[in-house]
Each structure stands twice: as C-alpha cells, then as structure tokens.
C-alpha positions as CSV (number, residue, x, y, z in Angstrom):
1,M,-0.1,-0.2,0.1
2,A,1.4,3.6,-0.9
3,T,1.5,5.6,1.8
4,N,2.8,9.1,-0.3
5,N,-0.8,9.8,-1.2
6,I,-2.2,9.8,2.6
7,L,-3.3,13.5,3.4
8,V,-4.1,13.1,7.3
9,D,-3.4,9.9,8.9
10,V,-4.5,9.8,12.9
11,K,-3.2,7.0,14.9
12,D,-4.3,6.1,18.4
13,L,-5.9,9.7,19.1
14,K,-6.8,10.0,22.8
15,M,-8.5,13.4,24.3
16,Y,-9.5,13.4,28.2
17,F,-11.1,16.4,29.9
18,P,-10.4,16.7,33.7
19,V,-13.1,16.4,36.2
20,T,-12.4,19.0,39.1
21,K,-13.6,19.7,42.4
22,G,-13.4,22.1,45.0
23,L,-12.1,25.7,45.2
24,L,-8.7,24.7,44.5
25,R,-10.2,23.0,41.6
26,R,-8.2,19.8,42.0
27,K,-8.3,16.8,39.6
28,V,-10.6,14.0,41.0
29,A,-11.4,12.0,37.4
30,E,-11.2,12.4,33.8
31,V,-13.9,12.3,31.2
32,K,-12.4,10.1,28.5
33,A,-14.2,11.8,25.2
34,V,-11.8,10.4,22.2
35,D,-10.1,6.8,23.7
36,D,-7.8,5.4,21.1
37,I,-8.9,6.3,17.5
38,S,-7.1,5.5,14.5
39,F,-7.7,6.5,10.4
40,N,-6.2,7.9,7.6
41,I,-7.6,10.1,4.8
42,K,-6.2,9.9,1.5
43,T,-6.3,12.7,-0.9
44,G,-9.3,13.1,-2.9
45,E,-10.8,10.8,-0.2
46,T,-13.9,12.8,2.0
47,L,-14.6,11.1,5.7
48,G,-17.7,11.0,7.4
49,L,-17.7,10.7,11.0
50,V,-20.8,8.9,12.2
51,G,-22.0,7.8,15.6
52,E,-24.6,8.8,18.8
53,T,-24.6,12.4,20.6
54,G,-21.5,12.5,23.1
55,C,-19.0,10.0,21.2
56,G,-16.6,12.3,20.3
57,K,-17.1,13.3,16.3
58,T,-16.5,16.6,17.5
59,T,-13.9,16.7,20.2
60,T,-12.2,14.4,17.4
61,G,-12.4,17.1,14.5
62,R,-11.1,19.9,17.4
63,C,-8.3,17.6,17.5
64,I,-7.3,17.3,13.8
65,L,-7.8,20.9,13.7
66,R,-5.3,21.4,16.6
67,L,-8.3,23.8,18.7
68,Y,-7.7,20.9,21.2
69,R,-4.2,19.9,22.5
70,P,-4.4,15.7,22.5
71,T,-4.1,13.8,25.3
72,A,-2.2,11.5,23.5
73,G,-1.6,9.6,20.0
74,Q,-0.4,11.1,16.7
75,I,-1.9,13.5,14.0
76,V,0.2,13.9,10.6
77,F,-0.7,16.0,8.2
78,K,0.9,15.9,5.1
79,G,3.7,13.9,6.4
80,H,4.4,16.2,9.2
81,D,3.4,15.4,12.6
82,I,1.3,18.4,13.9
83,S,0.3,16.6,17.5
84,Y,2.1,18.6,19.6
85,V,3.4,21.6,17.6
86,K,3.1,25.5,19.1
87,E,0.0,27.4,18.1
88,N,2.1,29.7,16.4
89,K,3.8,27.4,14.1
90,I,0.6,26.1,13.2
91,R,-0.6,29.2,11.8
C-alpha cells in the first residue's frame, strides 16, 4: 500500500478532559471524550464520522484542527506530525 498519498493520518488519538472539584479545582477524575481512535484520509477522499450524541465526533475534529491539544496519539498532516506543535507554528 502506497503511503505517499495519505493526507491525514491519525494514530491512537486520545482526548481526556479533567473533572475538577473544590475551591482549588483539583482533578478528581477525567472524561474520556476520545479514546484510541485511528484512521487515515488519502488525497481526494472524504471521511464521514457517524455516531451517537456525545461519542467524540466533534472532539476528534477539533483535535485534528488543533483547536484542542490531544492527550495522546499522533496526527500527521502531509507527512508532518502536528500533534504537539505549538499554536504559533500551526498558523
């Protein structure tokens, strides 16, 4: 399988949000909005995410667009890992 035509490659993406409590906002738990999702999109392809309300569709999209910084995983766009690139470098 040729990998040179892969536009977006998402590997083991995770996005957890902390649940805080009390005046000092200490973390007591976490919500696993996206837990270990992987897929790739080739040039010219379209991907549709389908699922129940609250299953992580929007969070996945926001992680790919880097509106959220993922908890773990890898997002490769045009051969460059953008998973943890600083916000000013993304622009």
